[in-house]
N, C-alpha and C positions, 0 to 999 in steps of 0.2 A: 519339401521343406515343411517342418511342423513346429508347434510350440503350444504354450499355454496362453489363454486369453487374459489371465491375471497379469501376465508380463507384457502382452501386446493385445489390447482390446480390438474388437472388430472394427471400430471406427478408424483407428490408426492403421490397421491393415489395409482397409479400403483406400484411405488417403495415400498410403505409400504405393500401392499398386497403381493408382491413378497418376501420381507424381512421376513414377519411373516407367510409365507406359508399358506395364507388364500384362501378360495374358495367361490364361489357364483356368483351372477349376479351384475355387477356394471352398473347402469343406469345413463346416463348423459343427460342434456338438456341445450341448449343455443340458445336463439332466435328462439324457435319453432323447432330447429333441435335436433333430439334425436339420441343417440348412446347407444347400449347395448353391454356389453362385459362379457364374462364368464371366470372364473379362477378355476383351480384345483390345490390345494397345491401350490398356488402362481404363477402357470404358466398360462399365457394367452392362451386360447384354441380357442376363437372365438370372433368376433366383427361384428356388423352390424349397419346400419344407415337407417333413413327414407328418406335420400336424394336420389332422383331418380337416379342421375348420379353415385351413389355409389352402385347401385343394380347390382347383378351378370349379369343379362340380358344385361345391357348396356356394360359391359366389353366383353361379348361374341360377341356383335355386332361390337365393335371397333376392336377387334382382329381378327374377321372373322374366329374364330376357328370352329364355327358351322354355317352352311348356314342359312340365314334368313328364308327360307322356312321350314327348319327342326325346327328351334326355334319357329316358329309360331304355331307349333303343340301342344305346351305346354301352359297350362293356365298361364296367365300373373300374377296371384296372387299366384302362386306356390312358396313356400319359397325357398330361394337360395340353402340351403343344399339339399332339396328334388329334385330341378331341376338338380343339379349336379349328384345326384345318378341316376336319370332316363337317363340323357345323357350318363353316363358311361355304364349303363345296356344295352342301345340300341346301344352301340358302336359308338356313334356320337362324343365322346370325350374320349381320353385316360386318365387313372387315373393320370399319371404324369402331363399331361397338365392341368387337372382339379385342382390338388394340387397347381401347380404354379400360375394359375389364381386366385384361392381362396386366396392364400397367398398374392398376390398383392392387391386384393380387401380389405382384412382385414387390411393390412398395410396402405392403403390409408385412410380407416376409422379412424384408430388410429392417423394417422398424422394430420388429421383435428381436432380431439377431443383434442389432446395434445396442440393445439394452444390456447385453451380456458382458460381464467383466470376469467371468470364470468359465472354465471349460477348455476345449482344445480346438486347434485349427491346423489345417494342412493345405498347402498350395501345391498342386500338380501342374507345372507349367506346360507340359506336353499335351494335356487334355484339352480338347476344344469341343464346343457345342456344334452338333451336326446341322442344326437348323439355322437359317438366316433370319434373325429378328431385327426389327428397326424400331424398338420401343424407346420412348423418351422418358428415362427415369431421372428425376431431379435428386441426384445423390447428394449434392452439396447441402440442399435444404434438409435432407434426412440426417446428415452428419451434424448439422447445426442443432436440429431438434433433439437428437440423441445426447449431445454433449450437455445440454441444459438439464438433463435428468440424471447425469452421473453424480455420484457422491463427491462432496467437496474435498474430502481427504484423498480420494483417488486422483482427482485432477491435480491437487497440489503435488502429489508424488510424481507427476509427469514432468515436473520442472526441476532440474538438478543444478542450475547455475543462474543466479540472479543477474549476472552480467550478459546473459544471452541477448543478442541483438534482435529486436522485433522491428520489422520493416513494413511500411505501408505499400500497397500496390501502386505502381506508376499510374495505372489507369484504374481507379476504384471501380469495383463491380457494384451493380445496383441489385439490392435484395430487399424486396418489399416486406419480407418476413422478419426483419430485424426488430428487436425490442429496443426501447429507448436507451437503456444503459449500453447496449452494443453500439448503437449509433453514436452515443456520446463518446465512448472510448475511441472509436474510429476518428472522431473529430479532433481528439487530442493527439493522435499519432500522425504528425505531419512530416516526419522524417525518421530514418532509422535511429533507434535509441535502445539502450540497455533496458532489460526488464525492470530492474530496480528503479530506474528513472521514470518509466511509464507508471509504475505503481505509485510513485511519489506525486506525479502531476495529476493523476486521475482523481485523487481524493476519495476513492471508493473502498480503500482497504486492500490488503494483499490478497486475501482469499477470493474476494469478488473480482478483482482485476485478473487474477490467474484464470478464473473460470471464463471470463470474457475473452481473454487472449486465446485460451485453448479452443473455445467454440469458434471464434472467428478464423483462427488458423486452420482448423479442420475444414471449414467451409471455403477455404481459399480466399478469404477477404483480407487477410494479412499474412505475412510470412514469418515463420520462426527460423532462427538460425540453426537450432539443434532439435531434431526429432530422434526418438529412439527407434532406429530402423532395424529391420531383420533381413531384408532382401538386398543382397550385395552384387547381384549380377549386372545391374545397370545403375548408373548415377541418376539422381533426380534431375528433372529438367528445370534448370535455374531460369529465372525471369530475365537475367542479363548475363552476358559472357563474363568469365572470370577476368579480373584486372590483370594487366601485364605484369610479369614477374620482373623484379629488379635485375639489372645487369651486374653480376657479381664482380666482374673484372674491372668495371669502371670506377675510377677514383672520384669521390665527391668531396665537396667542402664540408666542414663540420656542420651538423644539423642543429638548427635552433628549434628543437622539438617543442618546448613549452609555448613558444609564440605560435607555432602551427596549431597545437591543440587548442589554445585559447581562441584563435581566430575561428576555427571550425565550431567550437562549443558555443560561441556567442553569435554565430551567423544567423541572420533572420530569414534569408532566402538562399536558394541554390546558387544564385549569382554571388552572394556574399561568401558562401562556402568555398567557391573556386577563386574568389577574388577577381571577378571579371565584370564587365558591363553587359547590358542587354544586347549590345550590337556585336559582341564577339562572335566571330565566324566559327563554324564547326571544325575547320582545320586547326584554328588556333586553340580551340578547346582540346582537341586531340593532342596537340603538342604539349599543352600545359598538363594534361592528365598523365601523359607518359613521364613528364618531368617529376610530377608529384609521386608517381609510383616508384621511380628510382630513388627518391629521397625518403619517402615515408611509408612504403609498403610494410605491412606487419612482419613479413619474412626477415626484414633487416633487424628486427627487435626481438627475435625469438629467445635470445640469451639475456634480455633485459629483465628487470623486476616484473613479476606478474601484474602488479597494479598498473605499471606503465604500458605493458603490452595490451592490456584490456582497453586502455584509453586510446591507444593507437588503432586497434582493431575497430573500435566504435567510430573513431574519426574517419578512418579510411572507408568504412562502409558508407558513411554519409557522402564522402567525396565521390565514390562510385555511383551512388544514387543520383547525385547532382549531375555528373557527367552523362550518364545514360539518358537522363531526361533532356538536358539542354542540347545534346549533339543531334537529336532527332527533331526535324522541323515540326512535325505534327505534335510530338509530345511537348516541345517547347511552347508551341502556340497554346496548347491546353493548359500548361503550367502558367503562362503569362495571364491567361484568362482567370485562372484560379487566384493569382496574386491580385488581379484587379478586383475580384470578388471579395478577397480578404480585406483589401483596403476599404472597400465600400462597407463591409461588415464592421470594420473598426470605427468608421464614421457613424454608422447606425448605433453601435454600442455606446458611443458617447452621448447619444440622445436618449438613452434609457432613463426611466424615472429615477431621480436621486433620492437618497435617504434624507431624513431630517438632519440638521446640522449636528445634533447630539448623537446621532446614530452612525455618522460617517465612519467607515473603517479606516484604519491607519494606512496611508499610502505606502506602497513598496518603495524602498530606497533604490536609487540608481545603481545598476550593476548587480542587483540581487537576482539570482536565478529563480525560476518558478518553484522548484522544490522547497526553497527556503521561505517562500511567501507565507505569512500567517494565514491561519484557516479563514479568518474573517475576510481578508483581502482576496483569497482564492474564491470564496463564495461570491464576492462582489464581481469578480472577473467572470465567473460562470454565469451570473445573472445578466451581465451586459452582453456576453456572447449569446445567451439564450434570446435576449430581446432582439439582437441583430438577426439571428437565425429566423425568428418569428416574422420579422419585417421582410425577410427574403423568401418567405414561404416554406422554409425548412422546418416543418412542424414537429417531426420526430426528433430532430436534433434539439430544437427548442425545449421540447418536453423533457428530454434527458438532462439538459443543462439546468432548467428550472428545478427539477427534482433534486439534483445534486446540491444546488444552492440552498434550497429550503431544508434539506436534510442536515447540511453543515451549519446553518444559522437559523434555527427554527423561530427565533424571536425577532426576526426581521420581517415586517408585514409585507413589503414589496415581493419578497421571494414567495411567501405563502399565497399571496393574491394571484400572482401571474401563474404559479404552478396550478392553483385551483382553477383558474380560467381555462388552462389547457386541458385539464382533466374534464372540465364541464363540456368540452366539445365532443366527447365520446360518451354515448349513452350508458355504456357498461361501467364507467368510472365516475358517474355524476355524484354518487353518494360520497365517494372519497373527495370529490371536488368541494362538496359542502363543508366537510371538515376543515379543509385548507382555507376556504374563504371566510368561514366563521372565525378561524384563528386570526386571519389578517384584520378583520373588523374589530375583534377584541383588542388586538395590539394597537390599532389606530382607529378609534371609533369615529373620529371626525373626517375621515377620508371618504369623500363622496364616491370616488371611482371604485373603491373596493365594495361599497354597498350596492353600486350599480351592477357590478359583476355578480354579486350574490342574488340580487333581484332577478337578473336575467336567468340565472340557474333555476330559481324557484319557478319562474314563468315556464321554462322548458320542462320542468318536472310536473307542471299542471297545478302547482300550489299558488293559485292566483292571489289569495289573501296575504300570504307571506311575501310574495313578490311586491304587492302594492305597499306593504308596510316598509320594506327595505327601500323602495323607491322614494317614499315619503321622507324617510330619514336621510336619504341621500340629498334630496332637495333642501331639507332643513340644514344639513351640514354645509351645503354650498348652493345657495339659490341661483347662482349664475351658471351652474353646470347644465348645459343644454341637453346633454345625453340623459341626465337624470329626469329633467322635466319632460322630455319626449317619451321616455319610458313610462313615467307615471301617467301621462295623458293616454297612452295606449292601453293601460291597465284599468282605466276607469270605465 
């Protein structure tokens, strides 16, 4: 099977091979550069290129793991895998060092190929690698990294339906390489939702949200409903079994569809989605789920108006997500723990610093869904969530939320101050932190807390005179501020 990379980029090919547990040799070509990679049951086991600098011999020279005189004893045309075997056999290279070097080489080959959005590809499913390799290639991180570099218009073209349902993983994967906006988007996706709704509640704009969804979906950190696939021989491995089909011969009472849709739309928890209590048994959940499937499965509404069908599909996706979580004791316990953490976060959010009375945003009216909340109120919610995340030690989440709040309402000093304080904790972003903290001080000159934050930043930058000056102004603004007095004393 073959095709063009402009239609199916390397990153999506690898994702689909992994999702469908395929095997074989994937050959890629771009401007006379060739890459071959091998897969077994969806796992990448090897990759190589005809680029000379990506040959193993070049890596051995650069790292000086093997002396050039020893390396010269081996034929220059010897395949990389065979070269490594002989080096290990002759004890010129340890197995551990060989695996590490080989992993680095394969990673660099893939990193180069993943940048291609033009060229050709071909998958030969019957071709297999003769050697048995057990290298650990972090493909998900490479896919995430590659998607960040793709052109924005190319990523936008990969989404054809703004009603496509985006689903969080039941058990979120931990990835320390995530950027603050990616962490922020994951924090907003707490249930399956249509793409257009996710764009609305993210507050990041359509292009940026699509980029984040694309990146996170490639890396397996969330699930898209529709990928443009090319391999039809095996279905993708779904995270949950398909819902039961309705029984066509069974007569049912007339459906109150609008009530069902409204209940699911306004549900705050999985228990609310199913209309059950926390003590409901797994068997009762199963009975309820089958009853809901008979009444509201999307197959019963295929001849309905497209707008209604989309709502039904979205609602039933959430029903299925709730059922799959609550029927499993382990997943239910984890979800209950998450609910407890959410309630604690809500309590902490209420303790976040308040704006001056004249700066308070308009409160959202009861019954208004989040996409309709004014920008000022959304920024306030993000700030409170960021404060709660900070109190819970979730610094990356807090950074993303503070950044969104400050970007949406740049004239609110609290947002700028706390965003600046978060930036100040990282040496590489301290100059950006100064900009944010100076803006906060300018917007609220009499706030001693903001001046203390700025003074601490100057202290950490080694600017002792500036630090002392800000500490003095903080004490002048509020002589009872103990933190300001202690800081000034330490700077004298």
